[in-house]
C-alpha positions in Angstrom: 104.1 120.9 115.5 106.2 117.7 115.3 106.9 116.7 111.7 105.7 113.1 111.3 107.2 111.3 108.2 104.4 110.5 105.9 104.0 107.6 103.5 100.6 108.2 101.9 98.1 111.0 101.0 94.4 110.5 101.1 91.9 112.9 99.5 88.2 113.5 100.0 86.6 113.2 96.5 84.0 115.9 95.7 85.4 119.4 96.3 88.9 118.2 97.1 90.3 115.9 94.5 87.6 116.5 91.8 85.5 119.4 90.8 82.3 117.5 90.4 80.0 120.5 90.8 79.6 121.3 87.0 77.9 117.9 86.5 75.7 118.3 89.6 74.7 121.8 88.5 73.4 120.3 85.2 71.5 117.4 86.7 69.9 119.4 89.7 68.7 122.0 87.2 67.5 119.3 84.8 65.4 117.8 87.6 64.0 121.2 88.6 62.9 121.8 85.0 61.4 118.3 84.8 59.3 119.2 87.9 58.2 122.6 86.5 60.5 124.6 88.7 63.0 127.4 87.9 66.7 126.5 87.7 69.0 127.5 90.5 72.1 129.7 90.2 75.2 127.5 89.6 77.0 128.9 92.7 74.0 128.0 94.9 74.2 124.3 93.9 78.0 124.3 93.9 78.2 125.2 97.6 76.0 122.2 98.5 77.7 119.4 96.5 79.9 118.0 99.3 76.8 117.4 101.4 75.3 114.7 99.1 72.1 114.0 97.3 69.8 114.5 100.3 71.1 118.0 100.9 70.8 118.8 97.2 67.1 117.8 97.2 66.5 119.9 100.3 68.3 122.8 98.7 66.5 122.5 95.3 63.0 121.8 96.5 62.9 123.2 100.0 61.6 120.0 101.4 62.9 117.6 104.0 63.2 113.8 103.9 59.8 113.4 105.6 58.1 114.7 102.5 56.4 111.9 100.5 58.1 113.2 97.2 61.6 113.4 98.7 62.9 109.9 98.0 61.4 109.8 94.5 63.1 113.1 93.7 66.4 111.9 95.2 66.4 108.7 93.2 65.6 110.6 90.0 68.5 113.0 90.8 70.9 110.1 91.3 69.8 108.4 88.0 70.3 111.7 86.1 73.7 112.0 87.8 74.8 108.5 86.9 74.0 109.3 83.2 76.0 112.6 83.4 78.7 111.6 85.9 81.9 112.6 84.1 80.9 115.0 81.4 82.4 118.2 83.0 84.0 116.7 86.1 87.8 117.0 86.3 90.6 117.2 88.9 91.0 120.6 90.5 93.8 122.8 89.0 97.1 121.6 90.5 95.9 118.1 91.4 97.4 116.3 88.4 100.8 117.7 88.9 100.5 116.9 92.7 99.8 113.3 91.9 102.8 113.1 89.6 105.0 114.5 92.4 103.7 111.9 94.8 104.5 109.2 92.3 108.0 110.5 91.9 108.6 110.2 95.6 106.9 106.8 95.8 104.1 108.1 98.0 100.9 106.2 97.6 97.6 108.1 97.3 94.0 107.3 97.7 90.4 108.5 98.3 88.2 108.4 101.4 84.8 109.7 100.5 81.2 109.6 101.7 80.1 109.2 98.0 78.7 105.7 97.5 80.7 103.2 95.5 77.9 103.1 92.9 78.9 106.6 91.8 82.6 106.8 93.0 83.8 103.8 91.0 82.1 104.6 87.7 83.4 108.2 88.0 87.0 107.1 88.7 86.8 104.6 85.9 85.6 107.2 83.4 88.3 109.7 84.4 91.1 107.0 84.5 93.4 109.2 86.6 97.0 108.2 86.4 98.9 107.4 88.6 95.9 105.5 89.9 94.8 105.5 93.5 96.0 102.6 95.7 93.0 102.8 98.0 89.4 104.0 97.4 87.2 103.9 100.5 83.5 104.6 100.2 80.8 104.4 102.8 79.9 100.9 101.5 83.3 99.7 102.8 82.9 100.8 106.4 80.4 100.5 109.2 80.7 104.2 110.1 81.3 106.9 107.5 83.0 110.2 108.0 83.4 112.1 110.4 84.1 108.7 112.0 87.8 107.8 111.4 87.1 104.2 110.3 87.7 105.1 106.6 91.3 106.1 107.4 91.9 103.1 109.6 90.9 100.9 106.7 93.0 103.0 104.2 96.1 102.6 106.4 95.7 98.8 106.3 95.3 98.9 102.5 98.3 101.2 102.1 100.5 99.3 104.6 101.2 102.3 106.8 99.9 103.7 110.1 97.2 106.4 110.2 99.9 108.8 111.6 101.8 108.3 108.3 98.8 109.6 106.3 98.0 113.2 105.3 94.3 113.6 104.7 92.9 116.5 102.7 89.2 117.5 102.7 86.9 120.4 102.0 84.5 119.9 105.0 84.7 119.8 108.7 83.7 116.1 108.7 86.9 115.4 106.7 89.1 117.1 109.2 87.3 115.5 112.1 87.9 112.1 110.5 91.6 112.8 109.9 92.1 114.1 113.5 90.2 111.1 114.9 92.6 108.8 113.1 95.7 110.7 114.2 96.5 111.7 110.6 97.9 115.0 109.5 95.0 117.2 108.1 94.8 119.8 105.4 91.7 121.8 104.9 90.9 122.5 101.2 89.4 125.9 101.4 89.1 126.0 97.6 86.4 123.3 97.8 82.6 123.4 98.3 82.1 125.3 101.5 78.6 126.0 102.9 77.6 129.7 103.0 79.1 131.2 106.2 81.5 128.3 106.7 85.2 129.0 107.2 87.9 126.3 106.7 89.9 128.1 109.4 87.3 127.0 112.0 87.9 123.3 111.4 91.3 123.4 113.2 93.1 121.4 110.6 96.9 121.2 110.8 97.1 123.2 107.5 94.8 125.2 105.3 95.2 125.8 101.6 93.4 128.0 99.1 94.7 126.2 96.0 95.9 122.6 95.3 99.3 124.0 94.4 99.8 124.8 98.1 99.6 121.1 99.1 103.0 119.9 97.8 105.1 122.2 99.9 103.3 120.9 103.0 103.9 117.3 102.0 107.6 118.1 101.4 108.0 119.2 105.0 107.0 115.6 106.1 109.2 113.6 103.8 
């Protein structure tokens, strides 16, 4: 593979940059208990976090979005989550040192997520990660969310580089499809929230890592 010089690194949020599952585990089970249901095993909830609130309601209650209770339960889940958004959430092991290395090499970093801004921005504010991201792209900022590549096209404008000068890292096929569609270099984060039976190797990313510590050596190849 030709080694394109890169100028920026973009991350998916849940399951790639941040381990948000511990807070989701608390609030999903809190909602289940409120509704007189048994709590779910943490690993069951963890696997579904990257798929968003609708998927978590389907998982927890076994109903689809046509059920008359679905939207009420989803909105209650989101309120519980907003109240518990950064209690246990933290960067995955290896991410903080990776961001420091990017700063040392004057490589900008940012986030392209399908998590709405109403949750992404309070979360990032609460965590106050330094060095701070230069670009944070949420579905609110684009007409077409991932797997459409629009998020990375917008990020490239904000970062002052081409999409081909971006490495995009994500823990779901939609992230890799987004990156490939933009012409960016892609890294599959196999340490993230993979659905049962899913394999990061099947997403055909340019690279695949099992720990965030494995990301920097890949970036170095493209400097």
